[in-house]
Structure formats: structure tokens, C-alpha cells
C-alpha positions in Angstrom: -70.7 29.9 -47.6 -67.7 27.6 -46.5 -66.2 30.7 -44.1 -70.0 30.9 -42.7 -70.1 27.5 -41.5 -66.5 27.9 -40.0 -67.6 30.5 -37.8 -70.4 28.8 -36.7 -68.6 26.0 -35.7 -66.3 28.2 -33.6 -69.3 29.7 -31.6 -70.7 26.5 -30.7 -67.3 25.0 -29.4 -66.9 28.2 -27.2 -68.9 27.4 -24.7 -67.8 24.0 -23.9 -64.2 25.3 -23.8 -65.0 28.0 -21.1 -66.5 24.9 -19.1 -63.3 22.9 -19.6 -61.1 25.8 -18.4 -63.6 26.1 -15.8 -63.3 22.9 -14.3 -59.3 21.9 -14.5 -58.9 25.8 -13.0 -55.6 25.4 -10.8 -55.4 28.0 -7.6 -52.4 30.1 -7.5 -49.2 28.8 -6.8 -48.4 28.5 -2.9 -44.9 28.8 -2.0 -44.2 26.2 1.8 -41.3 26.1 3.8 -41.9 22.6 6.2 -40.1 23.2 9.5 -37.1 20.4 9.8 -38.2 17.5 12.4 -35.3 15.1 11.8 -31.9 14.6 10.9 -29.6 12.0 10.1 -26.1 12.0 9.4 -24.0 9.1 7.9 -20.4 8.4 8.2 -19.6 9.3 4.7 -21.1 13.1 5.3 -24.6 12.4 3.7 -27.4 13.8 5.2 -31.2 12.9 5.0 -33.8 15.1 6.1 -37.4 15.0 6.9 -39.5 18.4 6.9 -43.1 18.3 8.6 -45.7 20.8 8.8 -49.5 21.3 7.9 -51.4 23.5 6.0 -55.3 24.3 5.8 -56.3 23.5 2.1 -59.4 23.7 -0.1 -60.7 20.5 -2.3 -59.7 20.7 -5.7 -56.1 20.7 -7.8 -53.3 23.2 -6.0 -49.9 24.0 -7.4 -47.4 23.8 -4.6 -43.6 25.1 -4.5 -41.8 23.0 -2.4 -38.4 25.0 -0.8 -35.9 23.2 -0.4 -31.8 24.2 0.2 -29.5 24.1 -2.6 -27.6 21.1 -1.7 -30.8 18.6 -1.6 -30.8 16.5 -4.3 -33.4 17.1 -6.7 -33.7 13.1 -7.3 -33.9 12.2 -3.7 -37.2 15.1 -2.9 -39.9 13.0 -1.9 -43.1 14.9 -0.4 -46.0 13.0 0.7 -49.5 15.2 1.2 -53.2 13.7 3.1 -55.4 13.4 1.5 -54.2 14.2 -2.1 -52.8 12.4 -5.2 -49.8 13.3 -7.4 -50.4 15.1 -10.7 -47.2 15.9 -12.1 -43.6 17.6 -10.2 -41.7 20.0 -12.2 -38.1 19.5 -11.2 -36.7 23.2 -10.6 -34.6 25.0 -8.0 -37.3 24.6 -5.7 -39.4 21.4 -6.8 -43.1 22.4 -8.1 -46.0 19.9 -6.8 -49.6 19.9 -8.8 -51.4 17.8 -6.3 -55.6 16.8 -6.2 -56.8 17.6 -3.0 -59.9 15.1 -2.2 -61.1 16.4 0.9 -61.2 20.1 2.4 -59.1 21.1 5.7 -55.9 20.6 7.6 -53.8 18.3 5.2 -50.2 16.5 6.2 -47.3 17.8 4.7 -43.8 15.1 4.8 -41.1 15.9 3.2 -37.9 14.1 2.7 -34.6 14.6 0.6 -30.7 13.3 0.6 -27.6 16.6 0.8 -24.6 14.9 0.1 -21.3 16.2 2.1 -23.9 18.5 4.0 -22.6 17.3 7.7 -20.2 15.1 9.6 -20.3 13.3 12.8 -17.6 11.5 15.0 -17.4 9.7 18.3 -15.0 11.0 20.4 -14.2 8.9 23.6 -12.7 9.7 27.4 -11.4 6.3 28.7 -11.2 5.9 32.6 -9.1 3.5 33.6 -10.5 1.8 37.3 -8.6 -1.5 38.9 -11.1 -4.0 37.2 -13.0 -2.0 34.6 -13.1 1.1 32.6 -15.6 3.9 32.0 -16.3 4.4 28.6 -17.7 7.6 27.8 -18.3 8.3 24.0 -20.0 12.0 22.9 -20.9 13.0 19.3 -19.1 16.0 17.8 -21.3 17.1 15.2 -20.4 19.5 12.2 -23.5 21.0 10.4 -22.9 22.3 6.4 -26.1 21.7 5.1 -26.7 25.8 4.1 -29.1 26.8 6.8 -29.1 26.3 10.9 -31.2 23.7 12.1 -33.1 24.0 15.4 -35.1 21.9 18.0 -34.5 18.7 15.7 -34.5 15.3 16.6 -30.9 14.2 15.8 -29.9 10.2 14.3 -26.4 9.3 13.9 -25.7 6.1 11.6 -22.3 3.9 12.5 -20.9 1.4 10.8 -17.8 -0.5 9.6 -15.2 2.0 8.1 -15.2 2.1 3.9 -12.5 0.2 2.8 -10.9 -1.5 5.7 -11.3 -4.9 7.2 -14.2 -5.4 9.7 -12.8 -5.7 13.4 -13.9 -9.0 14.3 -13.2 -8.8 18.5 -13.3 -11.9 20.3 -16.1 -12.1 23.0 -15.2 -11.9 26.4 -15.5 -15.9 27.9 -13.0 -16.4 24.8 -10.7 -14.0 26.9 -11.4 -16.0 29.6 -9.9 -19.1 28.2 -7.1 -17.8 26.6 -5.0 -18.6 29.9 -6.6 -22.0 30.2 -3.3 -23.9 29.7 -1.0 -21.6 31.5 0.4 -22.3 34.8 -1.0 -22.0 38.1 -0.4 -18.4 38.7 -3.4 -18.2 36.5 -5.6 -17.8 39.2 -4.1 -14.4 39.9 -6.1 -13.0 36.5 -8.5 -10.9 36.8 -10.5 -11.6 33.7 -13.5 -9.6 32.5 -17.0 -10.8 33.0 -18.9 -12.7 30.9 -21.1 -10.2 28.4 -24.8 -10.2 27.2 -25.2 -12.9 25.1 -24.4 -12.6 21.5 -25.8 -13.0 18.3 -22.7 -13.8 16.3 -24.3 -11.3 13.4 -21.9 -7.9 12.7 -24.1 -5.1 12.9 -23.3 -2.9 9.4 -25.2 -0.3 10.5 -26.3 1.3 13.7 -28.6 4.4 14.6 -28.0 6.1 17.2 -30.9 8.5 18.2 -30.2 11.4 20.9 -32.4 12.0 23.6 -34.6 15.3 23.3 -34.5 17.9 20.5 -30.9 19.4 19.1 -30.0 22.4 17.7 -27.0 22.5 15.2 -25.9 25.8 14.2 -24.6 26.2 10.3 -20.6 25.8 10.2 -20.0 24.9 14.0 -18.8 22.1 15.6 -21.5 20.9 18.6 -20.9 18.2 20.9 -23.4 15.9 22.7 -23.4 13.2 25.2 -23.7 9.4 23.6 -23.6 6.8 25.8 -21.7 6.0 28.7 -20.9 2.2 30.0 -18.6 0.7 32.5 -16.8 -1.8 31.0 -14.8 -5.1 32.2 -11.0 -5.6 31.1 -8.6 -7.3 31.1 -4.9 -5.8 30.6 -2.4 -8.0 29.0 1.1 -6.9 27.7 2.8 -7.9 24.5 6.0 -8.6 23.4 7.2 -9.5 19.3 10.6 -11.3 20.2 11.3 -11.5 16.5 11.5 -7.2 16.4 12.2 -6.1 20.1 14.6 -8.7 21.2 15.6 -6.4 24.3 11.6 -5.3 24.7 10.0 -3.6 26.0 6.9 -4.8 25.8 3.5 -3.3 25.1 1.0 -2.6 27.7 -2.9 -3.6 26.3 -6.3 -3.1 27.6 -8.9 -5.3 26.3 -12.5 -3.6 27.0 -15.8 -6.0 26.4 -18.6 -3.8 24.8 -21.6 -5.0 27.2 -24.2 -2.3 25.7 -27.0 -3.3 22.9 -24.7 -0.6 20.4 -21.8 -0.6 19.2 -18.7 1.5 20.0 -18.1 3.3 16.5 -14.5 4.2 15.6 -13.0 7.3 16.6 -10.2 8.7 18.9 -10.0 7.8 22.3 -8.1 9.8 25.3 -7.2 7.6 27.9 -7.2 8.1 31.8 -5.9 7.1 34.6 -6.3 7.9 38.5 -8.0 11.2 36.1 -4.6 11.9 35.1 -3.9 12.0 31.3 -2.1 8.7 30.1 -2.2 8.6 26.1 -4.4 8.8 22.6 -5.6 6.3 20.9 -8.1 4.9 18.3 -10.9 2.9 19.1 -11.3 0.1 16.5 -15.1 -0.3 15.5 -16.5 -2.6 18.4 -19.6 -4.5 18.2 -21.9 -5.5 20.9 -20.9 -8.0 23.2 -16.9 -8.3 21.6 -13.5 -6.6 22.9 -11.7 -3.9 21.8 -8.1 -4.0 22.0 -6.4 -0.8 22.8 -2.5 -0.2 23.1 -1.7 1.8 25.9 2.1 2.3 25.0 5.7 0.6 26.1 5.6 -0.7 29.8 8.5 -1.7 32.2 6.5 -3.5 34.1 8.1 -6.8 32.5 11.2 -7.1 31.7 12.5 -9.2 28.6 14.8 -10.5 26.5 15.4 -12.8 23.6 19.0 -14.9 23.1 20.3 -17.3 20.6 21.7 -19.7 23.3 23.3 -22.6 20.4 23.6 -22.4 16.6 25.0 -25.9 15.4 25.5 -26.3 11.3 26.5 -29.7 10.1 27.2 -30.4 6.4 26.6 -34.0 4.6 27.7 -35.3 1.1 25.6 -38.2 0.0 24.9 -39.4 -3.5 21.3 -40.0 -4.5 20.3 -42.5 -7.3 18.1 -41.0 -10.4 17.3 -43.8 -13.1 21.1 -44.9 -14.1 22.8 -42.2 -13.3 24.0 -41.0 -9.1 24.1 -37.3 -8.3 26.1 -36.4 -5.7 24.7 -33.4 -3.3 25.4 -31.6 -0.1 23.1 -31.7 2.6 23.1 -28.7 5.5 21.2 -28.9 8.7 21.5 -25.6 11.1 20.1 -25.5 14.2 19.0 -22.4 16.2 18.1 -22.1 19.9 16.5 -19.7 21.2 16.0 -18.3 25.1 13.6 -16.1 26.0 13.9 -14.5 29.3 10.8 -13.1 31.3 10.9 -11.4 34.9 7.4 -9.3 36.1 8.8 -6.4 37.6 4.7 -6.1 39.4 3.3 -7.3 42.7 0.4 -8.1 41.0 -0.7 -11.2 38.6 -0.2 -10.6 34.7 -0.9 -11.9 31.5 2.0 -11.8 28.4 1.3 -12.7 25.2 4.6 -13.7 23.1 5.2 -14.0 19.4 8.5 -14.8 17.7 8.8 -16.3 13.8 10.8 -18.8 12.2 11.7 -19.5 8.8 8.8 -20.9 6.7 11.3 -24.0 6.2 11.9 -24.6 9.7 11.0 -28.0 11.3 10.6 -27.3 15.4 12.5 -29.6 17.6 11.4 -28.5 21.2 9.8 -26.1 22.9 8.8 -25.1 26.1 6.2 -24.5 27.4 3.7 -25.8 24.4 3.1 -22.6 22.4 -1.1 -21.5 22.2 -0.9 -20.9 18.7 1.5 -21.6 16.0 1.7 -21.5 12.1 4.7 -22.2 9.3 6.2 -19.1 10.1 5.6 -18.2 14.0 4.9 -19.4 17.5 2.9 -17.8 20.1 2.3 -18.4 23.8 -0.1 -16.9 26.2 1.4 -17.1 30.0 -0.1 -16.0 33.2 2.8 -14.2 35.1 2.6 -14.4 39.3 3.6 -11.2 41.1 7.5 -11.1 40.7 7.5 -14.5 38.5 10.5 -14.9 36.5 10.0 -17.5 34.0 11.5 -18.6 30.4 10.7 -20.2 26.9 12.8 -22.5 25.0 12.7 -23.7 21.5 15.0 -25.3 18.9 14.3 -25.7 15.4 16.2 -26.8 12.1 16.6 -25.8 8.6 17.7 -28.7 6.2 19.1 -27.4 2.9 20.7 -29.3 -0.1 22.9 -28.0 -3.1 23.8 -30.1 -6.2 27.9 -31.2 -6.3 27.2 -32.2 -9.8 28.8 -30.4 -12.6 26.9 -28.2 -14.9 28.1 -28.0 -18.7 
């Protein structure tokens, strides 16, 4: 009797099970490979990929296997389909999406994912020196290590401050104009950079360059594309560290103002004068509206020399009181006088920045001309030199030390 009842129950349930299976039926799994629409490349080698496409789909539940490269980070894969809700995702070598399509017809498929160490890009600069400006030509050199050729894609390149480095906070051009304001009348000979576009004062942490048109990137090949080009105002400056280079030479330096709305990313720069190669240098990260300082190299345009012109040492024995007991000390005073000689060999005006160091315990007695900047251990002068001008810097400082002469038992 019990067996008969069990068989009867199964027969009653069978039609219901069949309906349930029919209602929840899933069509055959469809494999989809979407074409790459855009690629964004970051400085650390990260590649963000976006793929788009369309497919005619009937209403109901469907399974799709989405083909992605082996290097794709599975947790970053994101699929969006028009008129569809996601039922579940099975993460395998290629993720399997179960989607419920609410309206039949052509559906838009948008796929994005990240790939680490899949690409690289770097700016390479050609700098052409003109009379009072520099022509800055930047190319982007790209490498594709993502596992497939990329054809007819939009390329975006992310620039930012190099990791682990201090920000390059260059001065704005108007501040350059003021640097030599207190110099001799020869300042009228200076050629200053033009004022830049207004600066917000905010430093870009990331900036995205989007290249014009669509490009092809062959796998494992380096390919260059134009990035930007501008003629930038500049100031030519000579620098001399008298403490380490007593007899020179000075270093020639150019400070170019970035008048674009985008930054100049860090990269190798080739410098040309009259279309002749001069030197290779590093372009620092330069935000919009600030100046890049580029050292051209040693120069014989200025002749410089630092000499110790006088040294004097005196000693004084004296007693000082400390409660009921007097102490005998020896006080030593040392006086140094330095003479920094400067001669311009140029037929044009020149700007010179001179730095020298002093002991931390030094007291400045006299200095001519007055330094533009001074710290506990250094002095800095900013001079505007007329053509063929001769000039000098003189300064004197003292150091006083004391020594106890009391016997120690």
C-alpha cells in the first residue's frame, strides 16, 4: 500500500517538473570575442582595455563565454549588456556569464578589464634651441605586451609623477622674471620668458593624453606616435657652485616654460642648437604653467674663480664665573674673507646664479653684493651680467670657538 502511494505521488509531480525545466531552459552557450575599442596605458605598465560589440539575442536566459587574454586580471573583468540583468558569473580561464535578456534584438556588449605588465610607454623629446625660445617636440614610444595585436584602437596614455620621487615643483615664469630684479642696471639686457597662461596652483597627479585617430599596436614592437609640440619661452641661466668648483666651470642651464594645458611627463630629451646635436638630458615632470630646468652642460662663456683672500686667527684667554668658582677658557676667533671673481666672455647679457657654503656656526660679518638667498650653511647670489662685464663677490665670516683650560681630574 505504501509503495503504491509513493508511485502515485511521483506520477503526479512529473508534469510539474517538466514545466519547470522548460520555463528555466537556457539556450546553448555562446562564445563571444569582442573587438578592442580603446586601450589606456599607465606609467607602471598597467593596461586598461575596453572592448565593444553588438549581437542579436532572443528574449530569455542566455549563457555567454567571454573570450579574454590570458593576462587579463579575472577579478577586474566587467561586462555590461543592454536590456539584460546578470544572473551569475563563473570565473574560469574565460568567464561565463548567465544573463536574462528582457527585450529581443540587437544588444550592445561592453567589456573592460585590466592587464598588469602588459604595456609600456615613455615620452621622448626633441628640443630645438631658438634665440629666446625652445621648440619642444614630444613623441610617445609605446610597447604592447598584452598577448595580441591591437588594430584600429583609440589610445590613451596616462602621465603622472614618477613613483617614489619628490614632486618637481617648478617656479612659474613670472617668478623667474623677478629673480634678478635686485641686480645691477645690467638687468635691462636680460631676455626673460613670456608670462605663462594662468596657473591654478594645483599639481596634476594624473593626466591622460588621448592620441588623435585610431592606431595599430603590433605585439612586442615599439612604435612611436606624435604626442604634442609647442614653442616655449625660455630663460638661459648659468650656475656656479663656488664651494665645489673653485675655478669653475659654470653650468649652462635653460628654463623653459610649459604654456600648454597638459604637463610634460618625465622622459629623455635630445637637445639641438642650429639643428646640431648638443647633449642628452632628462626632462623633469613639469606641470602646466611651470618651468623645466635643463642643464646643457659645462660652459666657458663665463670665467669664474674663488679665492681665500684673507684669513685671520686670534686667541683670547679669559675667565668666566660660575657660582663660587671661576673657569678659565680659551676663545678662538677665526675670520675668513673670500673673493669670487666673475668675467663674462659673452657679447650678450647673461644671468648667473652663484652659491657658496659657510660653516653652520659662522657669523657673516660683511657681504657685497647682498645675496638673494641665505641659509645657515649657504649663500646664493643672482646676478645679471652685461656683455663682457667683470664683477666680483666679497664676503667675510667669523667662527668663534671656546675651549676649557681647567684641569680635569
